[in-house]
PDB file of the backbone (N, CA, C, O) and the ligand in Angstrom, with CONECT records:
HET     CU  A 101       1
ATOM      1  N   MET A   1       0.698 -16.710  10.939  1.00  0.00           N
ATOM      2  CA  MET A   1       0.447 -15.500  10.275  1.00  0.00           C
ATOM      3  C   MET A   1      -1.021 -15.337  10.031  1.00  0.00           C
ATOM      4  O   MET A   1      -1.678 -16.308   9.654  1.00  0.00           O
ATOM      5  N   SER A   2      -1.574 -14.169  10.222  1.00  0.00           N
ATOM      6  CA  SER A   2      -3.003 -13.976   9.989  1.00  0.00           C
ATOM      7  C   SER A   2      -3.292 -13.859   8.479  1.00  0.00           C
ATOM      8  O   SER A   2      -2.425 -13.518   7.675  1.00  0.00           O
ATOM      9  N   ASP A   3      -4.512 -14.150   8.153  1.00  0.00           N
ATOM     10  CA  ASP A   3      -4.911 -14.054   6.723  1.00  0.00           C
ATOM     11  C   ASP A   3      -5.156 -12.613   6.370  1.00  0.00           C
ATOM     12  O   ASP A   3      -6.060 -11.988   6.924  1.00  0.00           O
ATOM     13  N   PRO A   4      -4.360 -12.058   5.444  1.00  0.00           N
ATOM     14  CA  PRO A   4      -4.523 -10.634   5.115  1.00  0.00           C
ATOM     15  C   PRO A   4      -5.909 -10.329   4.522  1.00  0.00           C
ATOM     16  O   PRO A   4      -6.384  -9.195   4.584  1.00  0.00           O
ATOM     17  N   ALA A   5      -6.543 -11.349   3.953  1.00  0.00           N
ATOM     18  CA  ALA A   5      -7.884 -11.074   3.360  1.00  0.00           C
ATOM     19  C   ALA A   5      -8.967 -11.039   4.451  1.00  0.00           C
ATOM     20  O   ALA A   5     -10.119 -10.715   4.164  1.00  0.00           O
ATOM     21  N   ALA A   6      -8.614 -11.359   5.662  1.00  0.00           N
ATOM     22  CA  ALA A   6      -9.607 -11.400   6.744  1.00  0.00           C
ATOM     23  C   ALA A   6      -9.973  -9.972   7.120  1.00  0.00           C
ATOM     24  O   ALA A   6     -11.100  -9.738   7.555  1.00  0.00           O
ATOM     25  N   HIS A   7      -9.083  -9.019   6.976  1.00  0.00           N
ATOM     26  CA  HIS A   7      -9.358  -7.638   7.346  1.00  0.00           C
ATOM     27  C   HIS A   7      -8.915  -6.740   6.225  1.00  0.00           C
ATOM     28  O   HIS A   7      -7.898  -6.060   6.358  1.00  0.00           O
ATOM     29  N   PRO A   8      -9.633  -6.709   5.132  1.00  0.00           N
ATOM     30  CA  PRO A   8      -9.189  -5.895   4.042  1.00  0.00           C
ATOM     31  C   PRO A   8      -9.377  -4.414   4.244  1.00  0.00           C
ATOM     32  O   PRO A   8     -10.294  -3.973   4.937  1.00  0.00           O
ATOM     33  N   LEU A   9      -8.480  -3.641   3.618  1.00  0.00           N
ATOM     34  CA  LEU A   9      -8.676  -2.182   3.621  1.00  0.00           C
ATOM     35  C   LEU A   9      -9.697  -1.882   2.544  1.00  0.00           C
ATOM     36  O   LEU A   9      -9.516  -2.236   1.379  1.00  0.00           O
ATOM     37  N   ILE A  10     -10.767  -1.227   2.946  1.00  0.00           N
ATOM     38  CA  ILE A  10     -11.932  -1.026   2.026  1.00  0.00           C
ATOM     39  C   ILE A  10     -11.886   0.424   1.519  1.00  0.00           C
ATOM     40  O   ILE A  10     -11.758   1.372   2.294  1.00  0.00           O
ATOM     41  N   VAL A  11     -11.994   0.555   0.206  1.00  0.00           N
ATOM     42  CA  VAL A  11     -12.063   1.894  -0.372  1.00  0.00           C
ATOM     43  C   VAL A  11     -13.383   1.955  -1.223  1.00  0.00           C
ATOM     44  O   VAL A  11     -14.008   0.937  -1.520  1.00  0.00           O
ATOM     45  N   GLU A  12     -13.745   3.165  -1.575  1.00  0.00           N
ATOM     46  CA  GLU A  12     -14.947   3.421  -2.349  1.00  0.00           C
ATOM     47  C   GLU A  12     -14.521   3.718  -3.776  1.00  0.00           C
ATOM     48  O   GLU A  12     -13.619   4.525  -4.003  1.00  0.00           O
ATOM     49  N   ALA A  13     -15.165   3.071  -4.740  1.00  0.00           N
ATOM     50  CA  ALA A  13     -14.854   3.351  -6.171  1.00  0.00           C
ATOM     51  C   ALA A  13     -14.971   4.869  -6.479  1.00  0.00           C
ATOM     52  O   ALA A  13     -15.973   5.499  -6.144  1.00  0.00           O
ATOM     53  N   GLY A  14     -13.983   5.407  -7.088  1.00  0.00           N
ATOM     54  CA  GLY A  14     -14.022   6.829  -7.476  1.00  0.00           C
ATOM     55  C   GLY A  14     -13.356   7.770  -6.506  1.00  0.00           C
ATOM     56  O   GLY A  14     -13.085   8.918  -6.859  1.00  0.00           O
ATOM     57  N   GLU A  15     -13.072   7.307  -5.246  1.00  0.00           N
ATOM     58  CA  GLU A  15     -12.487   8.204  -4.317  1.00  0.00           C
ATOM     59  C   GLU A  15     -10.966   8.298  -4.446  1.00  0.00           C
ATOM     60  O   GLU A  15     -10.309   7.415  -4.998  1.00  0.00           O
ATOM     61  N   ARG A  16     -10.452   9.367  -3.933  1.00  0.00           N
ATOM     62  CA  ARG A  16      -9.054   9.602  -3.815  1.00  0.00           C
ATOM     63  C   ARG A  16      -8.610   9.079  -2.462  1.00  0.00           C
ATOM     64  O   ARG A  16      -9.110   9.503  -1.420  1.00  0.00           O
ATOM     65  N   VAL A  17      -7.692   8.180  -2.493  1.00  0.00           N
ATOM     66  CA  VAL A  17      -7.295   7.480  -1.227  1.00  0.00           C
ATOM     67  C   VAL A  17      -5.870   7.858  -0.845  1.00  0.00           C
ATOM     68  O   VAL A  17      -4.956   7.827  -1.670  1.00  0.00           O
ATOM     69  N   ARG A  18      -5.705   8.211   0.415  1.00  0.00           N
ATOM     70  CA  ARG A  18      -4.337   8.459   0.912  1.00  0.00           C
ATOM     71  C   ARG A  18      -3.890   7.336   1.752  1.00  0.00           C
ATOM     72  O   ARG A  18      -4.627   6.851   2.610  1.00  0.00           O
ATOM     73  N   LEU A  19      -2.676   6.907   1.520  1.00  0.00           N
ATOM     74  CA  LEU A  19      -2.061   5.866   2.308  1.00  0.00           C
ATOM     75  C   LEU A  19      -0.842   6.466   3.060  1.00  0.00           C
ATOM     76  O   LEU A  19       0.000   7.112   2.435  1.00  0.00           O
ATOM     77  N   ASP A  20      -0.746   6.265   4.350  1.00  0.00           N
ATOM     78  CA  ASP A  20       0.462   6.654   5.049  1.00  0.00           C
ATOM     79  C   ASP A  20       1.244   5.428   5.461  1.00  0.00           C
ATOM     80  O   ASP A  20       0.784   4.620   6.268  1.00  0.00           O
ATOM     81  N   PHE A  21       2.387   5.304   4.920  1.00  0.00           N
ATOM     82  CA  PHE A  21       3.291   4.188   5.232  1.00  0.00           C
ATOM     83  C   PHE A  21       4.155   4.658   6.374  1.00  0.00           C
ATOM     84  O   PHE A  21       5.011   5.520   6.176  1.00  0.00           O
ATOM     85  N   VAL A  22       3.957   4.110   7.588  1.00  0.00           N
ATOM     86  CA  VAL A  22       4.705   4.490   8.796  1.00  0.00           C
ATOM     87  C   VAL A  22       5.677   3.356   9.143  1.00  0.00           C
ATOM     88  O   VAL A  22       5.283   2.267   9.561  1.00  0.00           O
ATOM     89  N   ASN A  23       6.933   3.659   8.955  1.00  0.00           N
ATOM     90  CA  ASN A  23       7.953   2.640   9.229  1.00  0.00           C
ATOM     91  C   ASN A  23       8.610   2.859  10.600  1.00  0.00           C
ATOM     92  O   ASN A  23       9.458   3.736  10.768  1.00  0.00           O
ATOM     93  N   ARG A  24       8.194   2.037  11.573  1.00  0.00           N
ATOM     94  CA  ARG A  24       8.738   2.196  12.935  1.00  0.00           C
ATOM     95  C   ARG A  24       9.948   1.243  13.149  1.00  0.00           C
ATOM     96  O   ARG A  24      10.497   1.153  14.247  1.00  0.00           O
ATOM     97  N   SER A  25      10.336   0.546  12.071  1.00  0.00           N
ATOM     98  CA  SER A  25      11.444  -0.396  12.193  1.00  0.00           C
ATOM     99  C   SER A  25      12.740   0.298  11.751  1.00  0.00           C
ATOM    100  O   SER A  25      12.758   1.474  11.388  1.00  0.00           O
ATOM    101  N   THR A  26      13.836  -0.500  11.802  1.00  0.00           N
ATOM    102  CA  THR A  26      15.102  -0.006  11.394  1.00  0.00           C
ATOM    103  C   THR A  26      15.524  -0.618  10.033  1.00  0.00           C
ATOM    104  O   THR A  26      16.706  -0.672   9.693  1.00  0.00           O
ATOM    105  N   MET A  27      14.520  -1.068   9.285  1.00  0.00           N
ATOM    106  CA  MET A  27      14.794  -1.680   7.927  1.00  0.00           C
ATOM    107  C   MET A  27      14.107  -0.885   6.851  1.00  0.00           C
ATOM    108  O   MET A  27      13.140  -0.168   7.103  1.00  0.00           O
ATOM    109  N   TRP A  28      14.619  -1.021   5.646  1.00  0.00           N
ATOM    110  CA  TRP A  28      13.981  -0.435   4.472  1.00  0.00           C
ATOM    111  C   TRP A  28      12.794  -1.321   4.075  1.00  0.00           C
ATOM    112  O   TRP A  28      12.838  -2.546   4.187  1.00  0.00           O
ATOM    113  N   HIS A  29      11.718  -0.643   3.602  1.00  0.00           N
ATOM    114  CA  HIS A  29      10.586  -1.436   3.125  1.00  0.00           C
ATOM    115  C   HIS A  29      10.059  -0.847   1.812  1.00  0.00           C
ATOM    116  O   HIS A  29       9.428   0.210   1.811  1.00  0.00           O
ATOM    117  N   PRO A  30      10.321  -1.533   0.702  1.00  0.00           N
ATOM    118  CA  PRO A  30       9.669  -1.099  -0.582  1.00  0.00           C
ATOM    119  C   PRO A  30       8.285  -1.552  -0.651  1.00  0.00           C
ATOM    120  O   PRO A  30       8.024  -2.733  -0.882  1.00  0.00           O
ATOM    121  N   MET A  31       7.342  -0.625  -0.452  1.00  0.00           N
ATOM    122  CA  MET A  31       5.932  -0.940  -0.317  1.00  0.00           C
ATOM    123  C   MET A  31       5.281  -0.837  -1.735  1.00  0.00           C
ATOM    124  O   MET A  31       5.396   0.165  -2.440  1.00  0.00           O
ATOM    125  N   HIS A  32       4.601  -1.934  -2.086  1.00  0.00           N
ATOM    126  CA  HIS A  32       4.024  -2.087  -3.403  1.00  0.00           C
ATOM    127  C   HIS A  32       2.570  -2.395  -3.372  1.00  0.00           C
ATOM    128  O   HIS A  32       2.088  -3.283  -2.668  1.00  0.00           O
ATOM    129  N   LEU A  33       1.875  -1.598  -4.191  1.00  0.00           N
ATOM    130  CA  LEU A  33       0.420  -1.767  -4.336  1.00  0.00           C
ATOM    131  C   LEU A  33       0.102  -2.343  -5.747  1.00  0.00           C
ATOM    132  O   LEU A  33       0.632  -1.851  -6.743  1.00  0.00           O
ATOM    133  N   HIS A  34      -0.723  -3.338  -5.825  1.00  0.00           N
ATOM    134  CA  HIS A  34      -1.084  -3.896  -7.096  1.00  0.00           C
ATOM    135  C   HIS A  34      -2.345  -3.177  -7.637  1.00  0.00           C
ATOM    136  O   HIS A  34      -3.196  -2.714  -6.877  1.00  0.00           O
ATOM    137  N   GLY A  35      -2.424  -3.107  -8.974  1.00  0.00           N
ATOM    138  CA  GLY A  35      -3.686  -2.654  -9.597  1.00  0.00           C
ATOM    139  C   GLY A  35      -3.804  -1.154  -9.715  1.00  0.00           C
ATOM    140  O   GLY A  35      -4.749  -0.680 -10.346  1.00  0.00           O
ATOM    141  N   HIS A  36      -2.910  -0.389  -9.152  1.00  0.00           N
ATOM    142  CA  HIS A  36      -2.993   1.058  -9.186  1.00  0.00           C
ATOM    143  C   HIS A  36      -1.605   1.693  -9.183  1.00  0.00           C
ATOM    144  O   HIS A  36      -0.616   1.035  -8.859  1.00  0.00           O
ATOM    145  N   THR A  37      -1.539   2.938  -9.535  1.00  0.00           N
ATOM    146  CA  THR A  37      -0.338   3.681  -9.264  1.00  0.00           C
ATOM    147  C   THR A  37      -0.672   4.770  -8.321  1.00  0.00           C
ATOM    148  O   THR A  37      -1.784   5.298  -8.349  1.00  0.00           O
ATOM    149  N   TYR A  38       0.268   5.130  -7.470  1.00  0.00           N
ATOM    150  CA  TYR A  38       0.006   6.192  -6.510  1.00  0.00           C
ATOM    151  C   TYR A  38       1.007   7.317  -6.743  1.00  0.00           C
ATOM    152  O   TYR A  38       2.045   7.164  -7.386  1.00  0.00           O
ATOM    153  N   GLN A  39       0.626   8.443  -6.183  1.00  0.00           N
ATOM    154  CA  GLN A  39       1.356   9.672  -6.383  1.00  0.00           C
ATOM    155  C   GLN A  39       2.072  10.042  -5.134  1.00  0.00           C
ATOM    156  O   GLN A  39       1.499   9.948  -4.049  1.00  0.00           O
ATOM    157  N   LEU A  40       3.332  10.471  -5.240  1.00  0.00           N
ATOM    158  CA  LEU A  40       4.109  10.951  -4.135  1.00  0.00           C
ATOM    159  C   LEU A  40       3.963  12.416  -4.057  1.00  0.00           C
ATOM    160  O   LEU A  40       4.388  13.110  -4.981  1.00  0.00           O
ATOM    161  N   ALA A  41       3.381  12.953  -3.000  1.00  0.00           N
ATOM    162  CA  ALA A  41       3.127  14.379  -2.863  1.00  0.00           C
ATOM    163  C   ALA A  41       2.163  14.883  -3.896  1.00  0.00           C
ATOM    164  O   ALA A  41       1.750  14.107  -4.758  1.00  0.00           O
ATOM    165  N   ALA A  42       1.774  16.161  -3.860  1.00  0.00           N
ATOM    166  CA  ALA A  42       0.679  16.666  -4.674  1.00  0.00           C
ATOM    167  C   ALA A  42       0.966  16.547  -6.127  1.00  0.00           C
ATOM    168  O   ALA A  42       0.088  16.159  -6.897  1.00  0.00           O
ATOM    169  N   ASP A  43       2.192  16.874  -6.546  1.00  0.00           N
ATOM    170  CA  ASP A  43       2.605  16.857  -7.895  1.00  0.00           C
ATOM    171  C   ASP A  43       3.772  15.925  -8.222  1.00  0.00           C
ATOM    172  O   ASP A  43       4.485  16.094  -9.211  1.00  0.00           O
ATOM    173  N   GLY A  44       3.927  14.961  -7.366  1.00  0.00           N
ATOM    174  CA  GLY A  44       5.077  14.034  -7.457  1.00  0.00           C
ATOM    175  C   GLY A  44       4.856  12.983  -8.549  1.00  0.00           C
ATOM    176  O   GLY A  44       3.820  12.945  -9.212  1.00  0.00           O
ATOM    177  N   PRO A  45       5.857  12.147  -8.703  1.00  0.00           N
ATOM    178  CA  PRO A  45       5.791  11.081  -9.717  1.00  0.00           C
ATOM    179  C   PRO A  45       4.791  10.001  -9.270  1.00  0.00           C
ATOM    180  O   PRO A  45       4.495   9.809  -8.090  1.00  0.00           O
ATOM    181  N   ARG A  46       4.294   9.307 -10.319  1.00  0.00           N
ATOM    182  CA  ARG A  46       3.344   8.182 -10.062  1.00  0.00           C
ATOM    183  C   ARG A  46       4.208   6.906 -10.093  1.00  0.00           C
ATOM    184  O   ARG A  46       5.022   6.687 -10.991  1.00  0.00           O
ATOM    185  N   LYS A  47       3.978   6.075  -9.052  1.00  0.00           N
ATOM    186  CA  LYS A  47       4.756   4.811  -8.946  1.00  0.00           C
ATOM    187  C   LYS A  47       3.810   3.751  -8.360  1.00  0.00           C
ATOM    188  O   LYS A  47       2.704   4.049  -7.909  1.00  0.00           O
ATOM    189  N   ASP A  48       4.289   2.523  -8.389  1.00  0.00           N
ATOM    190  CA  ASP A  48       3.548   1.483  -7.697  1.00  0.00           C
ATOM    191  C   ASP A  48       4.371   0.824  -6.563  1.00  0.00           C
ATOM    192  O   ASP A  48       3.933  -0.110  -5.892  1.00  0.00           O
ATOM    193  N   THR A  49       5.587   1.374  -6.399  1.00  0.00           N
ATOM    194  CA  THR A  49       6.398   0.922  -5.259  1.00  0.00           C
ATOM    195  C   THR A  49       7.151   2.100  -4.707  1.00  0.00           C
ATOM    196  O   THR A  49       7.680   2.891  -5.488  1.00  0.00           O
ATOM    197  N   VAL A  50       7.229   2.258  -3.450  1.00  0.00           N
ATOM    198  CA  VAL A  50       7.940   3.360  -2.830  1.00  0.00           C
ATOM    199  C   VAL A  50       8.765   2.773  -1.674  1.00  0.00           C
ATOM    200  O   VAL A  50       8.282   1.959  -0.887  1.00  0.00           O
ATOM    201  N   ILE A  51      10.011   3.211  -1.605  1.00  0.00           N
ATOM    202  CA  ILE A  51      10.848   2.744  -0.446  1.00  0.00           C
ATOM    203  C   ILE A  51      10.563   3.626   0.784  1.00  0.00           C
ATOM    204  O   ILE A  51      10.626   4.853   0.709  1.00  0.00           O
ATOM    205  N   VAL A  52      10.266   3.008   1.858  1.00  0.00           N
ATOM    206  CA  VAL A  52      10.035   3.713   3.116  1.00  0.00           C
ATOM    207  C   VAL A  52      11.255   3.445   4.019  1.00  0.00           C
ATOM    208  O   VAL A  52      11.497   2.329   4.479  1.00  0.00           O
ATOM    209  N   LEU A  53      11.995   4.519   4.237  1.00  0.00           N
ATOM    210  CA  LEU A  53      13.254   4.355   4.957  1.00  0.00           C
ATOM    211  C   LEU A  53      12.991   4.143   6.461  1.00  0.00           C
ATOM    212  O   LEU A  53      11.900   4.439   6.948  1.00  0.00           O
ATOM    213  N   PRO A  54      13.979   3.639   7.181  1.00  0.00           N
ATOM    214  CA  PRO A  54      13.786   3.373   8.629  1.00  0.00           C
ATOM    215  C   PRO A  54      13.307   4.613   9.390  1.00  0.00           C
ATOM    216  O   PRO A  54      13.828   5.710   9.193  1.00  0.00           O
ATOM    217  N   LYS A  55      12.364   4.437  10.214  1.00  0.00           N
ATOM    218  CA  LYS A  55      11.801   5.549  11.083  1.00  0.00           C
ATOM    219  C   LYS A  55      11.194   6.692  10.344  1.00  0.00           C
ATOM    220  O   LYS A  55      11.028   7.777  10.901  1.00  0.00           O
ATOM    221  N   LYS A  56      10.836   6.464   9.014  1.00  0.00           N
ATOM    222  CA  LYS A  56      10.238   7.513   8.240  1.00  0.00           C
ATOM    223  C   LYS A  56       8.810   7.163   7.874  1.00  0.00           C
ATOM    224  O   LYS A  56       8.388   6.009   7.942  1.00  0.00           O
ATOM    225  N   THR A  57       8.074   8.204   7.480  1.00  0.00           N
ATOM    226  CA  THR A  57       6.742   7.999   6.990  1.00  0.00           C
ATOM    227  C   THR A  57       6.642   8.571   5.605  1.00  0.00           C
ATOM    228  O   THR A  57       7.127   9.674   5.353  1.00  0.00           O
ATOM    229  N   VAL A  58       5.992   7.808   4.654  1.00  0.00           N
ATOM    230  CA  VAL A  58       5.768   8.290   3.308  1.00  0.00           C
ATOM    231  C   VAL A  58       4.256   8.261   3.088  1.00  0.00           C
ATOM    232  O   VAL A  58       3.600   7.250   3.338  1.00  0.00           O
ATOM    233  N   SER A  59       3.732   9.353   2.629  1.00  0.00           N
ATOM    234  CA  SER A  59       2.318   9.432   2.275  1.00  0.00           C
ATOM    235  C   SER A  59       2.137   9.414   0.779  1.00  0.00           C
ATOM    236  O   SER A  59       2.853  10.114   0.063  1.00  0.00           O
ATOM    237  N   VAL A  60       1.204   8.637   0.293  1.00  0.00           N
ATOM    238  CA  VAL A  60       0.935   8.586  -1.110  1.00  0.00           C
ATOM    239  C   VAL A  60      -0.593   8.693  -1.304  1.00  0.00           C
ATOM    240  O   VAL A  60      -1.374   8.502  -0.372  1.00  0.00           O
ATOM    241  N   ALA A  61      -0.987   9.009  -2.563  1.00  0.00           N
ATOM    242  CA  ALA A  61      -2.418   9.053  -2.868  1.00  0.00           C
ATOM    243  C   ALA A  61      -2.660   8.372  -4.213  1.00  0.00           C
ATOM    244  O   ALA A  61      -1.846   8.421  -5.134  1.00  0.00           O
ATOM    245  N   PHE A  62      -3.833   7.735  -4.267  1.00  0.00           N
ATOM    246  CA  PHE A  62      -4.187   7.106  -5.537  1.00  0.00           C
ATOM    247  C   PHE A  62      -5.697   7.206  -5.771  1.00  0.00           C
ATOM    248  O   PHE A  62      -6.476   7.377  -4.833  1.00  0.00           O
ATOM    249  N   ASP A  63      -6.083   7.097  -7.016  1.00  0.00           N
ATOM    250  CA  ASP A  63      -7.511   7.113  -7.341  1.00  0.00           C
ATOM    251  C   ASP A  63      -8.036   5.676  -7.325  1.00  0.00           C
ATOM    252  O   ASP A  63      -7.452   4.799  -7.961  1.00  0.00           O
ATOM    253  N   ALA A  64      -9.110   5.434  -6.617  1.00  0.00           N
ATOM    254  CA  ALA A  64      -9.690   4.081  -6.555  1.00  0.00           C
ATOM    255  C   ALA A  64     -10.503   3.861  -7.832  1.00  0.00           C
ATOM    256  O   ALA A  64     -11.718   4.059  -7.853  1.00  0.00           O
ATOM    257  N   ASP A  65      -9.823   3.456  -8.873  1.00  0.00           N
ATOM    258  CA  ASP A  65     -10.392   3.391 -10.211  1.00  0.00           C
ATOM    259  C   ASP A  65     -10.252   2.015 -10.807  1.00  0.00           C
ATOM    260  O   ASP A  65     -10.365   1.893 -12.027  1.00  0.00           O
ATOM    261  N   ASN A  66     -10.016   0.974 -10.045  1.00  0.00           N
ATOM    262  CA  ASN A  66      -9.813  -0.363 -10.599  1.00  0.00           C
ATOM    263  C   ASN A  66     -10.377  -1.421  -9.588  1.00  0.00           C
ATOM    264  O   ASN A  66      -9.636  -2.100  -8.876  1.00  0.00           O
ATOM    265  N   PRO A  67     -11.715  -1.508  -9.581  1.00  0.00           N
ATOM    266  CA  PRO A  67     -12.353  -2.385  -8.593  1.00  0.00           C
ATOM    267  C   PRO A  67     -11.799  -3.803  -8.625  1.00  0.00           C
ATOM    268  O   PRO A  67     -11.469  -4.326  -9.689  1.00  0.00           O
ATOM    269  N   GLY A  68     -11.701  -4.408  -7.472  1.00  0.00           N
ATOM    270  CA  GLY A  68     -11.226  -5.736  -7.341  1.00  0.00           C
ATOM    271  C   GLY A  68     -10.556  -5.911  -5.974  1.00  0.00           C
ATOM    272  O   GLY A  68     -10.737  -5.094  -5.071  1.00  0.00           O
ATOM    273  N   GLN A  69      -9.805  -6.958  -5.847  1.00  0.00           N
ATOM    274  CA  GLN A  69      -9.071  -7.166  -4.601  1.00  0.00           C
ATOM    275  C   GLN A  69      -7.602  -7.162  -4.975  1.00  0.00           C
ATOM    276  O   GLN A  69      -7.189  -7.884  -5.883  1.00  0.00           O
ATOM    277  N   TRP A  70      -6.794  -6.340  -4.268  1.00  0.00           N
ATOM    278  CA  TRP A  70      -5.441  -6.092  -4.625  1.00  0.00           C
ATOM    279  C   TRP A  70      -4.553  -6.255  -3.434  1.00  0.00           C
ATOM    280  O   TRP A  70      -4.896  -5.897  -2.307  1.00  0.00           O
ATOM    281  N   MET A  71      -3.400  -6.805  -3.715  1.00  0.00           N
ATOM    282  CA  MET A  71      -2.409  -6.961  -2.554  1.00  0.00           C
ATOM    283  C   MET A  71      -1.627  -5.663  -2.333  1.00  0.00           C
ATOM    284  O   MET A  71      -1.254  -4.983  -3.289  1.00  0.00           O
ATOM    285  N   LEU A  72      -1.399  -5.352  -1.145  1.00  0.00           N
ATOM    286  CA  LEU A  72      -0.522  -4.258  -0.730  1.00  0.00           C
ATOM    287  C   LEU A  72       0.515  -4.877   0.179  1.00  0.00           C
ATOM    288  O   LEU A  72       0.177  -5.418   1.232  1.00  0.00           O
ATOM    289  N   HIS A  73       1.778  -4.804  -0.218  1.00  0.00           N
ATOM    290  CA  HIS A  73       2.776  -5.555   0.577  1.00  0.00           C
ATOM    291  C   HIS A  73       4.154  -5.043   0.418  1.00  0.00           C
ATOM    292  O   HIS A  73       4.438  -4.316  -0.533  1.00  0.00           O
ATOM    293  N   CYS A  74       5.046  -5.403   1.336  1.00  0.00           N
ATOM    294  CA  CYS A  74       6.412  -5.083   1.260  1.00  0.00           C
ATOM    295  C   CYS A  74       7.022  -6.015   0.102  1.00  0.00           C
ATOM    296  O   CYS A  74       6.681  -7.191  -0.027  1.00  0.00           O
ATOM    297  N   HIS A  75       7.910  -5.406  -0.685  1.00  0.00           N
ATOM    298  CA  HIS A  75       8.463  -6.150  -1.833  1.00  0.00           C
ATOM    299  C   HIS A  75       9.678  -6.990  -1.394  1.00  0.00           C
ATOM    300  O   HIS A  75      10.214  -7.736  -2.213  1.00  0.00           O
ATOM    301  N   ASN A  76      10.116  -6.896  -0.171  1.00  0.00           N
ATOM    302  CA  ASN A  76      11.078  -7.873   0.334  1.00  0.00           C
ATOM    303  C   ASN A  76      10.289  -9.091   0.670  1.00  0.00           C
ATOM    304  O   ASN A  76       9.439  -9.071   1.561  1.00  0.00           O
ATOM    305  N   ALA A  77      10.571 -10.185  -0.059  1.00  0.00           N
ATOM    306  CA  ALA A  77       9.699 -11.376   0.017  1.00  0.00           C
ATOM    307  C   ALA A  77       9.640 -11.898   1.442  1.00  0.00           C
ATOM    308  O   ALA A  77       8.593 -12.338   1.918  1.00  0.00           O
ATOM    309  N   TYR A  78      10.793 -11.841   2.119  1.00  0.00           N
ATOM    310  CA  TYR A  78      10.755 -12.393   3.515  1.00  0.00           C
ATOM    311  C   TYR A  78      10.026 -11.538   4.458  1.00  0.00           C
ATOM    312  O   TYR A  78       9.592 -12.024   5.503  1.00  0.00           O
ATOM    313  N   HIS A  79       9.853 -10.246   4.153  1.00  0.00           N
ATOM    314  CA  HIS A  79       8.962  -9.394   4.931  1.00  0.00           C
ATOM    315  C   HIS A  79       7.505  -9.683   4.679  1.00  0.00           C
ATOM    316  O   HIS A  79       6.695  -9.759   5.603  1.00  0.00           O
ATOM    317  N   ALA A  80       7.182  -9.842   3.404  1.00  0.00           N
ATOM    318  CA  ALA A  80       5.811 -10.131   3.040  1.00  0.00           C
ATOM    319  C   ALA A  80       5.349 -11.486   3.648  1.00  0.00           C
ATOM    320  O   ALA A  80       4.235 -11.649   4.145  1.00  0.00           O
ATOM    321  N   GLU A  81       6.320 -12.450   3.562  1.00  0.00           N
ATOM    322  CA  GLU A  81       5.977 -13.797   4.119  1.00  0.00           C
ATOM    323  C   GLU A  81       5.830 -13.715   5.656  1.00  0.00           C
ATOM    324  O   GLU A  81       5.139 -14.535   6.261  1.00  0.00           O
ATOM    325  N   ALA A  82       6.471 -12.745   6.260  1.00  0.00           N
ATOM    326  CA  ALA A  82       6.377 -12.583   7.741  1.00  0.00           C
ATOM    327  C   ALA A  82       5.119 -11.808   8.125  1.00  0.00           C
ATOM    328  O   ALA A  82       4.803 -11.659   9.306  1.00  0.00           O
ATOM    329  N   GLY A  83       4.392 -11.307   7.088  1.00  0.00           N
ATOM    330  CA  GLY A  83       3.115 -10.682   7.425  1.00  0.00           C
ATOM    331  C   GLY A  83       2.943  -9.284   6.943  1.00  0.00           C
ATOM    332  O   GLY A  83       1.894  -8.688   7.185  1.00  0.00           O
ATOM    333  N   MET A  84       3.927  -8.714   6.264  1.00  0.00           N
ATOM    334  CA  MET A  84       3.785  -7.346   5.796  1.00  0.00           C
ATOM    335  C   MET A  84       2.986  -7.347   4.475  1.00  0.00           C
ATOM    336  O   MET A  84       3.500  -7.023   3.404  1.00  0.00           O
ATOM    337  N   MET A  85       1.717  -7.725   4.610  1.00  0.00           N
ATOM    338  CA  MET A  85       0.846  -7.676   3.421  1.00  0.00           C
ATOM    339  C   MET A  85      -0.585  -7.461   3.874  1.00  0.00           C
ATOM    340  O   MET A  85      -0.974  -7.883   4.963  1.00  0.00           O
ATOM    341  N   ALA A  86      -1.364  -6.803   3.032  1.00  0.00           N
ATOM    342  CA  ALA A  86      -2.718  -6.512   3.301  1.00  0.00           C
ATOM    343  C   ALA A  86      -3.466  -6.626   1.941  1.00  0.00           C
ATOM    344  O   ALA A  86      -2.873  -6.598   0.862  1.00  0.00           O
ATOM    345  N   VAL A  87      -4.762  -6.752   2.070  1.00  0.00           N
ATOM    346  CA  VAL A  87      -5.617  -6.750   0.875  1.00  0.00           C
ATOM    347  C   VAL A  87      -6.412  -5.481   0.850  1.00  0.00           C
ATOM    348  O   VAL A  87      -7.021  -5.085   1.844  1.00  0.00           O
ATOM    349  N   LEU A  88      -6.401  -4.839  -0.313  1.00  0.00           N
ATOM    350  CA  LEU A  88      -7.196  -3.638  -0.585  1.00  0.00           C
ATOM    351  C   LEU A  88      -8.455  -4.134  -1.349  1.00  0.00           C
ATOM    352  O   LEU A  88      -8.354  -4.844  -2.349  1.00  0.00           O
ATOM    353  N   GLY A  89      -9.631  -3.735  -0.843  1.00  0.00           N
ATOM    354  CA  GLY A  89     -10.812  -4.128  -1.569  1.00  0.00           C
ATOM    355  C   GLY A  89     -11.772  -2.962  -1.711  1.00  0.00           C
ATOM    356  O   GLY A  89     -11.599  -1.916  -1.084  1.00  0.00           O
ATOM    357  N   TYR A  90     -12.794  -3.157  -2.548  1.00  0.00           N
ATOM    358  CA  TYR A  90     -13.696  -2.090  -2.850  1.00  0.00           C
ATOM    359  C   TYR A  90     -15.059  -2.372  -2.179  1.00  0.00           C
ATOM    360  O   TYR A  90     -15.536  -3.507  -2.173  1.00  0.00           O
ATOM    361  N   ARG A  91     -15.653  -1.345  -1.633  1.00  0.00           N
ATOM    362  CA  ARG A  91     -17.037  -1.463  -1.047  1.00  0.00           C
ATOM    363  C   ARG A  91     -18.001  -1.950  -2.142  1.00  0.00           C
ATOM    364  O   ARG A  91     -18.033  -1.420  -3.253  1.00  0.00           O
ATOM    365  N   ALA A  92     -18.771  -2.962  -1.790  1.00  0.00           N
ATOM    366  CA  ALA A  92     -19.653  -3.545  -2.830  1.00  0.00           C
ATOM    367  C   ALA A  92     -20.863  -2.574  -3.097  1.00  0.00           C
ATOM    368  O   ALA A  92     -21.720  -2.870  -3.931  1.00  0.00           O
TER     369      ALA A  92
HETATM  370 CU    CU A 101       9.975  -4.820   4.241  1.00  0.00          CU2+
END
């Protein structure tokens, strides 16, 4: 497995960030972001985990308001251990 910290997703403090979770698999993936809550659609609920159904895409948006390094991963532990994880970091 590659080191997720080797290629972090970099955001700028204060920006509004959109994440598109594209599920090309046939499994459910509860995608979880640490350190932030994200919004589903323009006026949707704020959550830190969203289930991405098979063959579906879910777009979320969050405010980059908590500098640090944060994990973004599937909440199925065996998926995360298989590599479904990334590190979100802030531009220095
Ligand atoms: Cu998963």
